[in-house]
C-alpha positions as CSV (number, residue, x, y, z in Angstrom):
1,X,44.5,-142.0,-159.2
2,X,44.1,-141.7,-155.5
3,X,44.6,-138.2,-154.0
4,X,47.8,-137.9,-152.0
5,X,47.0,-137.6,-148.3
6,X,48.3,-134.8,-146.2
7,X,50.9,-135.9,-143.6
8,X,49.9,-135.0,-140.0
9,X,52.2,-135.9,-137.1
10,X,50.1,-136.4,-134.0
11,X,51.3,-137.1,-130.5
12,X,50.6,-140.7,-129.5
13,X,49.7,-140.2,-125.9
14,X,46.3,-140.9,-124.3
15,X,45.6,-137.2,-124.2
16,X,45.1,-137.2,-128.0
17,X,42.6,-140.1,-128.0
18,X,39.7,-137.7,-128.6
19,X,41.5,-136.3,-131.7
20,X,42.0,-139.9,-133.0
21,X,38.3,-140.5,-132.3
22,X,37.5,-137.7,-134.7
23,X,39.4,-139.3,-137.5
24,X,37.7,-142.6,-136.8
25,X,34.3,-140.9,-137.1
26,X,35.2,-139.4,-140.4
27,X,37.2,-142.2,-142.2
28,X,37.1,-140.5,-145.6
29,X,39.4,-137.7,-144.3
30,X,42.3,-136.3,-146.3
31,X,45.1,-137.0,-143.7
32,X,47.8,-139.5,-143.2
33,X,48.0,-139.6,-139.4
34,X,51.4,-140.5,-138.0
35,X,51.5,-141.3,-134.3
36,X,54.7,-139.9,-132.8
37,X,56.3,-138.6,-129.6
38,X,56.1,-134.8,-129.1
39,X,59.8,-134.5,-130.0
40,X,59.3,-136.6,-133.1
41,X,56.3,-134.5,-134.1
42,X,58.6,-131.5,-134.0
43,X,61.3,-133.3,-136.0
44,X,58.8,-134.4,-138.7
45,X,57.6,-130.9,-139.2
46,X,61.1,-129.3,-139.2
47,X,62.4,-131.8,-141.6
48,X,59.5,-131.4,-144.0
49,X,58.1,-135.0,-143.4
50,X,54.8,-133.6,-142.3
51,X,52.7,-130.7,-143.6
52,X,50.8,-130.5,-140.3
53,X,51.9,-131.4,-136.8
54,X,50.7,-131.3,-133.2
55,X,53.7,-129.3,-132.1
56,X,55.1,-128.9,-128.6
57,X,55.0,-125.2,-127.8
58,X,58.6,-125.4,-126.6
59,X,59.6,-126.5,-130.1
60,X,58.2,-123.4,-131.8
61,X,61.5,-121.7,-131.0
62,X,63.1,-124.0,-133.6
63,X,60.8,-122.9,-136.4
64,X,61.2,-120.0,-138.8
65,X,58.0,-120.4,-140.9
66,X,54.8,-121.9,-139.5
67,X,51.1,-121.1,-138.9
68,X,49.3,-122.0,-135.7
69,X,46.0,-123.4,-136.9
70,X,42.7,-124.9,-135.6
71,X,40.7,-124.0,-132.5
72,X,42.3,-126.9,-130.5
73,X,45.4,-127.7,-128.5
74,X,46.6,-129.9,-125.7
75,X,46.2,-127.7,-122.7
76,X,44.9,-127.6,-119.2
77,X,43.3,-125.1,-116.8
78,X,45.0,-126.4,-113.6
79,X,46.2,-129.9,-112.8
80,X,47.3,-131.8,-115.9
81,X,48.3,-135.0,-114.1
82,X,50.6,-136.2,-116.8
83,X,53.5,-133.7,-116.5
84,X,55.1,-134.0,-113.1
85,X,58.2,-133.9,-111.1
86,X,58.7,-136.9,-108.8
87,X,61.1,-137.4,-105.9
88,X,61.7,-139.5,-102.8
89,X,62.7,-136.4,-101.0
90,X,61.1,-132.9,-100.7
91,X,61.8,-131.1,-104.0
92,X,63.5,-128.3,-102.0
93,X,66.3,-130.9,-101.2
94,X,66.7,-132.2,-104.7
95,X,70.3,-131.9,-106.1
96,X,69.7,-133.1,-109.6
97,X,66.8,-133.1,-112.0
98,X,66.6,-135.9,-114.6
99,X,64.7,-134.9,-117.7
100,X,62.3,-136.8,-119.8
101,X,63.3,-135.3,-123.1
102,X,60.2,-136.4,-125.1
103,X,58.9,-132.8,-125.0
104,X,60.9,-129.6,-124.9
105,X,57.8,-127.8,-123.6
106,X,57.9,-129.8,-120.3
107,X,61.6,-129.4,-120.0
108,X,61.4,-125.6,-120.2
109,X,58.4,-125.5,-117.9
110,X,60.2,-127.5,-115.3
111,X,63.1,-125.1,-115.4
112,X,60.8,-122.0,-115.2
113,X,59.0,-123.4,-112.2
114,X,62.1,-124.5,-110.3
115,X,64.1,-121.3,-111.0
116,X,61.4,-118.6,-111.1
117,X,58.7,-119.9,-108.7
118,X,60.7,-122.1,-106.3
119,X,64.0,-120.1,-106.5
120,X,65.9,-123.4,-106.9
121,X,69.1,-123.8,-108.8
122,X,69.5,-127.5,-109.6
123,X,71.8,-129.6,-111.7
124,X,70.0,-130.9,-114.8
125,X,70.7,-134.1,-116.7
126,X,69.0,-135.5,-119.8
127,X,67.5,-138.9,-119.5
128,X,65.8,-140.9,-116.7
129,X,68.0,-143.5,-115.0
130,X,66.8,-147.0,-115.2
131,X,64.8,-148.0,-112.1
132,X,65.0,-144.5,-110.8
133,X,61.8,-145.0,-108.8
134,X,63.6,-147.7,-106.8
135,X,66.6,-145.5,-105.9
136,X,66.6,-143.2,-102.8
137,X,69.0,-140.5,-104.0
138,X,68.3,-136.9,-103.6
139,X,67.2,-136.3,-107.1
140,X,64.0,-135.5,-108.9
141,X,62.7,-136.8,-112.2
142,X,60.5,-135.0,-114.9
143,X,58.1,-137.5,-116.3
144,X,55.5,-136.8,-119.0
145,X,52.8,-138.5,-120.9
146,X,51.4,-142.0,-120.4
147,X,54.4,-143.2,-118.3
148,X,53.3,-140.9,-115.5
149,X,50.3,-143.1,-114.8
150,X,52.8,-145.9,-114.0
151,X,54.8,-143.7,-111.6
152,X,51.9,-142.1,-109.7
153,X,52.3,-144.5,-106.6
154,X,56.1,-144.9,-106.6
155,X,57.2,-141.6,-105.1
156,X,56.6,-139.8,-101.8
157,X,56.7,-136.3,-103.4
158,X,55.3,-135.0,-106.6
159,X,54.6,-131.6,-108.3
160,X,52.1,-131.1,-111.0
161,X,53.9,-128.6,-113.3
162,X,50.7,-127.2,-114.8
163,X,49.2,-126.6,-111.3
164,X,52.5,-124.9,-110.3
165,X,52.3,-122.7,-113.4
166,X,48.7,-121.8,-112.6
167,X,49.7,-120.8,-109.0
168,X,52.7,-118.8,-110.4
169,X,50.9,-116.9,-113.3
170,X,47.1,-117.3,-112.7
171,X,46.8,-118.7,-116.2
172,X,46.2,-122.0,-117.9
173,X,48.9,-123.8,-119.8
174,X,49.3,-124.9,-123.4
175,X,51.6,-127.9,-124.1
176,X,51.0,-128.4,-127.8
177,X,49.3,-126.6,-130.8
178,X,48.6,-127.6,-134.3
179,X,50.9,-126.0,-136.9
180,X,51.0,-126.1,-140.7
181,X,53.4,-125.1,-143.4
182,X,52.5,-122.7,-146.3
183,X,51.3,-125.6,-148.5
184,X,48.2,-126.3,-146.4
185,X,45.1,-124.4,-147.7
186,X,42.2,-123.1,-145.7
187,X,39.9,-125.9,-146.9
188,X,42.2,-128.5,-145.4
189,X,42.4,-126.6,-142.1
190,X,38.6,-126.3,-142.0
191,X,38.3,-130.1,-142.5
192,X,40.9,-130.7,-139.7
193,X,39.0,-128.4,-137.4
194,X,35.8,-130.2,-138.1
195,X,37.4,-133.6,-137.4
196,X,39.0,-132.4,-134.1
197,X,35.7,-130.9,-132.9
198,X,34.0,-134.2,-133.8
199,X,36.4,-136.0,-131.6
200,X,36.0,-133.6,-128.7
201,X,32.2,-133.9,-128.9
202,X,32.6,-137.7,-128.6
203,X,34.6,-137.7,-125.4
204,X,31.7,-139.2,-123.4
205,X,31.6,-142.1,-125.9
206,X,35.4,-142.9,-125.9
207,X,36.1,-146.6,-125.4
208,X,38.4,-146.6,-122.4
209,X,38.1,-150.3,-121.7
210,X,41.9,-150.9,-122.4
211,X,42.8,-148.3,-119.8
212,X,40.6,-149.2,-116.9
213,X,43.7,-150.1,-114.9
214,X,44.4,-146.3,-114.7
215,X,42.5,-144.7,-111.8
216,X,40.0,-142.0,-112.8
217,X,40.9,-142.3,-116.5
218,X,37.5,-141.0,-117.6
219,X,37.9,-137.8,-115.6
220,X,41.4,-137.2,-117.1
221,X,39.6,-136.1,-120.3
222,X,37.2,-133.8,-118.6
223,X,39.0,-132.5,-115.5
224,X,42.7,-132.5,-116.6
225,X,43.0,-131.9,-120.3
226,X,41.5,-128.8,-121.9
227,X,41.3,-128.9,-125.7
228,X,40.0,-125.5,-126.7
229,X,42.6,-122.8,-127.6
230,X,40.9,-119.7,-126.0
231,X,42.3,-116.2,-125.3
232,X,43.6,-117.1,-121.9
233,X,45.7,-120.0,-123.4
234,X,47.0,-117.6,-126.1
235,X,48.1,-115.3,-123.3
236,X,49.7,-118.1,-121.4
237,X,51.5,-119.4,-124.4
238,X,53.0,-115.9,-125.1
239,X,54.1,-115.6,-121.5
240,X,55.7,-119.1,-121.5
241,X,57.6,-118.4,-124.8
242,X,58.9,-115.1,-123.4
243,X,60.2,-116.9,-120.3
244,X,61.4,-119.9,-122.2
245,X,63.8,-117.9,-124.4
246,X,66.0,-117.3,-121.4
247,X,66.6,-121.0,-120.8
248,X,67.5,-121.7,-124.5
249,X,70.5,-119.4,-124.3
C-alpha cells in the first residue's frame, strides 16, 4: 500500500519557482504539492485541507495553532518588484485604493505604508476594476504576484511596497512563511528543508525560457526575492504583525 502523502499548499507565483525546482530534483518526496493563491494557501491550512502551507504572514492572525517551520520564506531585502501600488496620478492625490485581495499580507502592508509612512487616509475598496489601467481616475491599485509584470508599463506612478517598508523601518520584509500543524513530525520538516534548499541552490539552473517576455526575469530571483529566513526577517515579521493588528480591528 502506497504511503499517504503530506498535503502542502504552495503559492503558485513565479517567486516559488525555485521551491518547485527542489521538488522536481527529488521526485521521491513525501509531499502532495497543491499550487494555490496566497489566500487559498491560508484557507487550505485553516480548513485542515493541508498539513503544511506557505502562509501569507498577514494570515497568521487567523490561526490559533501553528508552527513556523523551515529556514526559508518568501521575503526581500529591498525592492520586491511584484507588490506595488500603481496610479495615473501622484499617490498623494489618490482618493481610493483598489485592493488585490489575493494576499492579506500585501493588503495590510499597503495600509501601513499609506497611513504610517505617507500619512494618507484613503478610501479602500476590495477588488480591482476591469481595465483599471485604461482609466484616468484619481485612484490607485494594489497589485501583487505575476500580474504585476503585465502592469509595469501601464502606469505613470508606482510604489514598491517592500522598498517603502525598508525606508520606513530599515528592515527587510517577509511576505510568506512555511507553517505546519501538530501532525507534522521533525523528519518531515527536515525533508522539506532539504528540498527547499535544493531548489534555492538550483536557481542559476532554472529554465526561464517560458518567461523571457518578462524583462530582467533572471535578476528577479537574485536581486528581488530573498528566500532565507534570517534574524532580520524575524524582527521585521514581528514588527509587521504588531502594526498589522491595528488594521484588523
